[in-house]
Backbone as JSON Lines, residues from 0, in Angstrom:
{"i":0,"aa":"X","n":[-20.15,2.38,19.87],"ca":[-21.09,3.46,20.12],"c":[-21.36,3.61,21.61]}
{"i":1,"aa":"X","n":[-21.36,2.5,22.3],"ca":[-21.62,2.52,23.74],"c":[-20.52,3.28,24.48]}
{"i":2,"aa":"X","n":[-19.27,3.09,24.02],"ca":[-18.14,3.81,24.64],"c":[-18.3,5.31,24.45]}
{"i":3,"aa":"X","n":[-18.74,5.71,23.25],"ca":[-18.93,7.13,22.98],"c":[-20.0,7.72,23.9]}
{"i":4,"aa":"X","n":[-21.07,6.99,24.11],"ca":[-22.16,7.48,24.97],"c":[-21.67,7.73,26.4]}
{"i":5,"aa":"X","n":[-20.68,6.96,26.85],"ca":[-20.12,7.17,28.19],"c":[-19.31,8.46,28.27]}
{"i":6,"aa":"X","n":[-18.6,8.78,27.2],"ca":[-17.7,9.94,27.19],"c":[-18.43,11.21,26.77]}
{"i":7,"aa":"X","n":[-19.49,11.09,26.02],"ca":[-20.21,12.22,25.44],"c":[-20.52,13.34,26.44]}
{"i":8,"aa":"X","n":[-21.07,13.06,27.63],"ca":[-21.39,14.16,28.55],"c":[-20.18,14.96,29.01]}
{"i":9,"aa":"X","n":[-19.01,14.36,29.0],"ca":[-17.81,15.07,29.47],"c":[-17.2,15.96,28.39]}
{"i":10,"aa":"X","n":[-17.52,15.71,27.11],"ca":[-16.9,16.5,26.05],"c":[-17.86,17.48,25.39]}
{"i":11,"aa":"X","n":[-19.13,17.45,25.72],"ca":[-20.07,18.39,25.11],"c":[-19.66,19.81,25.44]}
{"i":12,"aa":"X","n":[-19.62,20.66,24.44],"ca":[-19.27,22.06,24.64],"c":[-17.79,22.34,24.48]}
{"i":13,"aa":"X","n":[-16.96,21.32,24.32],"ca":[-15.54,21.52,24.12],"c":[-15.25,21.71,22.63]}
{"i":14,"aa":"X","n":[-14.18,22.45,22.35],"ca":[-13.78,22.63,20.96],"c":[-12.57,21.76,20.7]}
{"i":15,"aa":"X","n":[-12.58,21.11,19.54],"ca":[-11.52,20.19,19.16],"c":[-11.1,20.47,17.73]}
{"i":16,"aa":"X","n":[-9.87,20.1,17.39],"ca":[-9.37,20.13,16.02],"c":[-9.32,18.69,15.54]}
{"i":17,"aa":"X","n":[-9.88,18.45,14.36],"ca":[-9.89,17.12,13.79],"c":[-8.98,17.11,12.57]}
{"i":18,"aa":"X","n":[-8.1,16.13,12.5],"ca":[-7.17,16.0,11.39],"c":[-7.44,14.68,10.69]}
{"i":19,"aa":"X","n":[-7.43,14.72,9.36],"ca":[-7.68,13.49,8.62],"c":[-7.76,13.76,7.13]}
{"i":20,"aa":"X","n":[-8.44,12.88,6.44],"ca":[-8.56,12.97,5.0],"c":[-10.03,12.96,4.59]}
{"i":21,"aa":"X","n":[-10.32,13.7,3.54],"ca":[-11.67,13.69,2.96],"c":[-11.62,12.78,1.74]}
{"i":22,"aa":"X","n":[-12.55,11.85,1.69],"ca":[-12.6,10.91,0.57],"c":[-13.99,10.95,-0.06]}
{"i":23,"aa":"X","n":[-14.01,10.73,-1.36],"ca":[-15.27,10.68,-2.08],"c":[-15.85,9.27,-1.98]}
{"i":24,"aa":"X","n":[-17.03,9.17,-1.41],"ca":[-17.73,7.89,-1.31],"c":[-18.61,7.76,-2.55]}
{"i":25,"aa":"X","n":[-18.12,7.01,-3.52],"ca":[-18.82,6.89,-4.8],"c":[-20.14,6.15,-4.68]}
{"i":26,"aa":"X","n":[-20.24,5.24,-3.71],"ca":[-21.47,4.46,-3.56],"c":[-22.64,5.36,-3.16]}
{"i":27,"aa":"X","n":[-22.4,6.32,-2.27],"ca":[-23.47,7.2,-1.79],"c":[-23.34,8.62,-2.33]}
{"i":28,"aa":"X","n":[-22.37,8.85,-3.22],"ca":[-22.13,10.16,-3.81],"c":[-22.03,11.24,-2.73]}
{"i":29,"aa":"X","n":[-21.14,10.99,-1.76],"ca":[-20.95,11.94,-0.67],"c":[-19.48,11.97,-0.27]}
{"i":30,"aa":"X","n":[-19.12,12.97,0.51],"ca":[-17.76,13.07,1.03],"c":[-17.72,12.49,2.43]}
{"i":31,"aa":"X","n":[-16.7,11.7,2.71],"ca":[-16.49,11.12,4.04],"c":[-15.23,11.72,4.63]}
{"i":32,"aa":"X","n":[-15.27,12.09,5.9],"ca":[-14.11,12.62,6.6],"c":[-13.57,11.52,7.5]}
{"i":33,"aa":"X","n":[-12.39,11.0,7.17],"ca":[-11.76,9.94,7.94],"c":[-10.8,10.6,8.92]}
{"i":34,"aa":"X","n":[-11.14,10.58,10.2],"ca":[-10.36,11.27,11.23],"c":[-9.19,10.4,11.64]}
{"i":35,"aa":"X","n":[-7.99,11.03,11.67],"ca":[-6.78,10.32,12.07],"c":[-6.26,10.82,13.41]}
{"i":36,"aa":"X","n":[-6.63,12.05,13.8],"ca":[-6.14,12.6,15.06],"c":[-7.12,13.67,15.56]}
{"i":37,"aa":"X","n":[-7.24,13.79,16.87],"ca":[-8.09,14.79,17.5],"c":[-7.25,15.5,18.55]}
{"i":38,"aa":"X","n":[-7.26,16.84,18.51],"ca":[-6.48,17.62,19.48],"c":[-7.37,18.67,20.12]}
{"i":39,"aa":"X","n":[-7.06,19.0,21.37],"ca":[-7.76,20.08,22.06],"c":[-7.39,21.41,21.43]}
{"i":40,"aa":"X","n":[-8.3,22.36,21.45],"ca":[-8.06,23.69,20.91],"c":[-7.67,24.62,22.05]}
{"i":41,"aa":"X","n":[-6.54,25.29,21.88],"ca":[-6.11,26.32,22.81],"c":[-6.31,27.65,22.08]}
{"i":42,"aa":"X","n":[-7.33,28.43,22.42],"ca":[-7.64,29.66,21.68],"c":[-6.47,30.64,21.62]}
{"i":43,"aa":"X","n":[-5.71,30.77,22.69],"ca":[-4.58,31.71,22.68],"c":[-3.51,31.28,21.68]}
{"i":44,"aa":"X","n":[-3.2,30.0,21.62],"ca":[-2.22,29.51,20.66],"c":[-2.73,29.66,19.23]}
{"i":45,"aa":"X","n":[-4.02,29.44,19.03],"ca":[-4.59,29.57,17.69],"c":[-4.53,31.02,17.22]}
{"i":46,"aa":"X","n":[-4.79,31.97,18.11],"ca":[-4.71,33.39,17.76],"c":[-3.29,33.74,17.35]}
{"i":47,"aa":"X","n":[-2.31,33.29,18.11],"ca":[-0.9,33.57,17.78],"c":[-0.54,32.96,16.43]}
{"i":48,"aa":"X","n":[-0.99,31.75,16.19],"ca":[-0.71,31.07,14.93],"c":[-1.31,31.83,13.75]}
{"i":49,"aa":"X","n":[-2.55,32.28,13.89],"ca":[-3.21,33.01,12.8],"c":[-2.62,34.39,12.59]}
{"i":50,"aa":"X","n":[-2.22,35.06,13.67],"ca":[-1.6,36.38,13.54],"c":[-0.25,36.28,12.85]}
{"i":51,"aa":"X","n":[0.46,35.19,13.03],"ca":[1.77,35.0,12.42],"c":[1.71,34.74,10.93]}
{"i":52,"aa":"X","n":[0.55,34.39,10.4],"ca":[0.41,34.09,8.98],"c":[0.22,35.35,8.13]}
{"i":53,"aa":"X","n":[0.08,36.51,8.76],"ca":[-0.14,37.75,8.0],"c":[1.15,38.29,7.47]}
């Protein structure tokens, strides 16, 4: 947690894509998102990608 607090001010306001798996936590009856990868978001590339799906 201490490492995150050091990096937090530099990443606030940035957009990221998170990739991973959603798992059902039966003990707390909730969904957990287990992140496996984090990538920067390039809005121009995302627009091209979404336009190509039509």
